[in-house]
C-alpha positions as CSV (number, residue, x, y, z in Angstrom):
1,X,14.9,44.3,21.3
2,X,14.2,46.5,24.3
3,X,14.4,43.4,26.6
4,X,17.0,41.3,24.9
5,X,19.6,44.0,24.2
6,X,20.2,44.9,27.9
7,X,20.5,41.2,28.7
8,X,23.0,40.5,25.9
9,X,25.1,43.6,26.7
10,X,25.2,42.5,30.3
11,X,26.6,39.1,29.1
12,X,29.1,41.1,27.0
13,X,30.3,42.9,30.1
14,X,30.5,39.7,32.1
15,X,32.5,38.1,29.3
16,X,34.9,41.1,29.2
17,X,35.4,41.6,32.9
18,X,38.3,40.7,35.2
19,X,38.1,41.4,39.0
20,X,34.8,43.2,38.3
21,X,36.4,45.7,35.9
22,X,35.0,45.8,32.4
23,X,37.8,45.6,29.8
24,X,38.1,47.5,26.5
25,X,37.3,44.4,24.6
26,X,33.7,44.8,25.6
27,X,33.2,47.1,22.6
28,X,34.1,44.3,20.1
29,X,31.7,41.9,21.8
30,X,28.9,44.5,21.7
31,X,29.6,45.1,18.1
32,X,29.2,41.4,17.3
33,X,25.8,41.4,19.1
34,X,24.6,44.3,17.0
35,X,25.9,42.7,13.8
36,X,24.1,39.5,14.8
37,X,20.9,41.5,15.3
38,X,21.2,42.9,11.8
39,X,21.8,39.5,10.3
40,X,18.7,38.2,12.2
41,X,16.6,41.1,10.9
42,X,17.8,41.4,7.4
43,X,19.5,38.1,6.5
44,X,23.1,37.2,6.3
45,X,23.3,37.8,2.5
46,X,22.5,41.5,3.1
47,X,25.1,42.1,5.9
48,X,28.7,42.3,4.8
49,X,30.7,41.9,8.0
50,X,34.1,40.9,6.6
51,X,35.6,44.3,5.9
52,X,39.3,45.1,5.9
53,X,40.7,46.3,9.2
54,X,41.9,49.5,7.4
55,X,38.3,50.6,7.1
56,X,38.5,52.1,10.6
57,X,35.2,54.0,10.6
58,X,33.1,51.3,8.8
59,X,32.1,48.2,10.8
60,X,29.8,46.6,8.3
61,X,27.8,47.1,5.1
62,X,24.0,46.7,5.2
63,X,22.5,46.3,1.7
64,X,25.9,47.5,0.5
65,X,25.7,50.8,2.5
66,X,28.6,51.3,5.0
67,X,27.6,51.6,8.7
68,X,29.6,52.5,11.8
69,X,28.6,51.0,15.2
70,X,29.2,53.0,18.4
71,X,28.4,52.0,21.9
72,X,28.9,54.1,25.0
73,X,28.0,53.6,28.7
74,X,26.5,56.8,29.9
75,X,26.9,57.9,33.5
76,X,24.7,60.7,34.9
77,X,23.7,63.2,32.2
78,X,27.0,63.0,30.3
79,X,26.9,62.5,26.5
80,X,30.7,62.4,26.0
81,X,33.0,59.6,25.2
82,X,31.9,58.4,21.8
83,X,35.1,57.5,20.0
84,X,35.8,58.3,16.4
85,X,39.2,56.5,16.5
86,X,41.2,54.6,19.1
87,X,44.7,55.9,19.4
88,X,47.2,57.0,22.2
89,X,49.5,58.8,19.7
90,X,49.0,62.6,19.9
91,X,50.3,63.2,16.4
92,X,48.0,60.6,14.9
93,X,45.1,62.1,16.8
94,X,45.8,65.6,15.3
95,X,46.3,64.2,11.8
96,X,43.0,62.4,12.1
97,X,41.2,65.6,13.2
98,X,42.7,67.5,10.2
99,X,41.5,64.9,7.7
100,X,38.3,63.6,9.2
101,X,34.9,64.0,7.6
102,X,31.8,61.8,8.4
103,X,31.6,59.0,5.8
104,X,28.8,56.7,6.8
105,X,25.6,56.2,8.7
106,X,25.9,55.4,12.4
107,X,24.2,53.1,14.9
108,X,24.7,54.7,18.3
109,X,23.8,52.6,21.4
110,X,23.7,54.6,24.6
111,X,23.8,52.3,27.6
112,X,22.6,53.6,31.0
113,X,22.3,50.9,33.5
114,X,19.2,51.3,35.7
115,X,18.2,54.2,33.5
116,X,16.9,55.2,30.1
117,X,19.3,54.9,27.2
118,X,18.7,54.5,23.5
119,X,19.4,52.8,20.2
120,X,19.7,55.4,17.5
121,X,20.1,55.4,13.7
122,X,22.1,58.5,12.7
123,X,22.1,59.1,8.9
124,X,25.3,60.5,7.3
125,X,23.5,63.7,6.2
126,X,22.9,64.6,9.9
127,X,26.5,64.1,10.8
128,X,27.7,66.2,7.9
129,X,25.2,69.0,8.7
130,X,26.4,69.2,12.3
131,X,30.1,68.8,11.3
132,X,29.8,71.7,8.8
133,X,27.9,73.8,11.3
134,X,30.4,73.4,14.1
135,X,33.7,72.9,12.2
136,X,36.4,70.5,13.1
137,X,37.5,71.9,16.4
138,X,34.0,72.0,17.9
139,X,33.0,68.6,16.4
140,X,36.1,66.6,17.3
141,X,37.7,66.4,20.8
142,X,41.4,65.5,21.0
143,X,42.8,63.7,24.0
144,X,44.1,66.0,26.7
145,X,47.9,66.2,27.2
146,X,49.1,64.0,30.1
147,X,46.1,61.8,30.0
148,X,45.4,58.4,28.4
149,X,41.8,58.4,27.2
150,X,42.9,56.2,24.2
151,X,40.9,58.0,21.5
152,X,39.6,60.9,19.6
153,X,35.9,61.7,20.4
154,X,32.9,63.5,19.1
155,X,32.4,66.5,21.4
156,X,29.4,66.7,23.8
157,X,28.1,69.7,21.9
158,X,28.2,67.9,18.5
159,X,26.5,64.8,20.0
160,X,23.7,66.8,21.6
161,X,23.0,68.5,18.3
162,X,23.1,65.2,16.4
163,X,20.6,63.5,18.7
164,X,18.2,66.5,18.5
165,X,18.1,66.3,14.7
166,X,14.7,65.4,13.2
167,X,16.3,62.9,10.7
168,X,17.5,60.4,13.3
169,X,15.5,57.4,14.4
170,X,15.7,56.4,18.0
171,X,14.3,53.8,20.3
172,X,14.4,54.3,24.1
173,X,15.6,51.4,26.2
174,X,15.5,50.9,29.9
175,X,18.8,49.2,30.8
176,X,17.7,46.9,33.5
177,X,20.3,44.4,34.9
178,X,19.2,40.9,35.7
179,X,20.7,38.2,37.9
180,X,22.9,36.1,35.7
181,X,25.0,33.1,36.7
182,X,27.9,33.3,34.3
183,X,31.2,31.4,34.1
184,X,33.4,32.7,31.3
185,X,35.5,29.6,31.5
186,X,32.7,27.0,31.3
187,X,32.5,26.5,27.6
188,X,36.3,26.3,27.3
189,X,36.5,23.7,30.1
190,X,33.8,21.7,28.3
191,X,36.0,21.6,25.2
192,X,38.9,20.4,27.2
193,X,36.7,17.7,28.8
194,X,35.7,16.2,25.5
195,X,37.4,13.1,24.3
196,X,39.4,13.3,21.0
197,X,36.7,11.5,18.9
198,X,33.9,13.9,19.8
199,X,36.0,17.0,19.9
200,X,35.4,18.1,16.3
């Protein structure tokens, strides 16, 4: 995993880029890569990936237990930016903070290109412990007025305490980029090039 995950996440960025800028859709592609890893490790019968879109915090169920997948690209020593919910509506953001409590285990992947990041399993009990210790306002960061960060985040303070907790399991990963010749249009062009009989 230490070698393959950086390569696959680099592919995800290439697939989600335009004019060398990585788009927001990269999060969904990364999520699919992690779900594929869990299917590979534990078997498709044990991974429920077809959850209603209304289950905003839960991305899948593993052995019937709900799990949230979070990925974040770290720059410098910053730990901020882990989204709890994506929204640009200030009223919805405040409503979310007033009602939020952690509800499931989390897989947190911290990407730090050309540096050390991690793949961490964060149990629900750790999240609840830090949430209760800090309270809502110190655990949850609302978007600043006049900005467009597109989401409500876990605060840096909360994340630091979570990652120091003895209950979490974490694997260090060196996020090395490799030279990849990638053409995001190639497979679609190949479909268009097929004749009608061999298309399906």
